[in-house]
C-alpha positions as CSV (number, residue, x, y, z in Angstrom):
1,X,84.0,122.8,100.2
2,X,81.6,121.8,102.9
3,X,82.8,120.9,106.4
4,X,81.0,118.0,107.9
5,X,81.3,117.5,111.6
6,X,80.6,114.3,113.4
7,X,78.3,114.1,116.5
8,X,81.3,114.3,118.9
9,X,82.6,117.4,117.3
10,X,79.2,119.0,117.3
11,X,78.7,118.2,121.0
12,X,82.2,119.7,121.8
13,X,81.3,122.9,120.0
14,X,78.2,123.2,122.1
15,X,80.2,122.6,125.3
16,X,82.8,125.2,124.3
17,X,80.1,127.8,123.9
18,X,79.8,127.7,127.7
19,X,83.5,128.3,128.2
20,X,83.6,132.0,128.6
21,X,87.1,132.4,130.1
22,X,90.5,130.9,129.8
23,X,90.1,129.0,133.1
24,X,87.0,127.1,131.7
25,X,88.8,126.3,128.5
26,X,91.8,125.0,130.4
27,X,89.5,122.8,132.6
28,X,87.9,121.3,129.5
29,X,91.3,120.8,127.8
30,X,92.6,118.9,130.9
31,X,89.5,116.8,131.2
32,X,89.7,115.7,127.5
33,X,93.4,115.1,127.8
34,X,92.8,112.9,130.8
35,X,90.1,110.8,129.0
36,X,92.4,110.1,126.0
37,X,95.5,109.5,128.2
38,X,93.4,106.9,130.2
39,X,92.4,105.2,126.9
40,X,96.1,104.9,125.9
41,X,97.0,103.6,129.3
42,X,94.2,101.0,129.2
43,X,95.3,100.0,125.7
44,X,98.9,99.5,126.7
45,X,97.9,97.5,129.8
46,X,95.9,95.2,127.5
47,X,98.9,94.8,125.2
48,X,101.1,93.9,128.1
49,X,98.6,91.5,129.6
50,X,98.1,89.7,126.2
51,X,101.8,89.4,125.7
52,X,101.7,91.5,122.5
53,X,104.0,94.0,124.1
54,X,107.0,93.4,126.3
55,X,110.2,94.9,127.6
56,X,112.0,93.9,124.4
57,X,109.6,95.8,122.2
58,X,109.8,98.7,124.6
59,X,113.5,98.9,124.3
60,X,113.3,98.6,120.5
61,X,111.0,101.6,120.3
62,X,113.2,103.6,122.7
63,X,116.3,103.0,120.6
64,X,114.6,103.5,117.2
65,X,115.9,106.4,115.1
66,X,112.9,108.1,113.7
67,X,114.3,111.3,112.3
68,X,114.2,111.9,108.6
69,X,117.7,111.9,107.1
70,X,118.5,115.1,105.3
71,X,120.3,115.0,102.0
72,X,123.2,117.3,101.4
73,X,122.6,119.2,98.2
């Protein structure tokens, strides 16, 4: 089985080659986390502004039961 990496993955691998210690790795991890968190925040802001998301939907998600029920055998 051949692993095919996309350009983003290849670039990240090159960047990680410069992370020689745990501090550098943590800095990269935090930077990437911040980028994706900002994307989520911007996406949610757009949903609120367009009216596709509101307090009612927020409450529905907060109260939704997502656990898989277990069957007694």
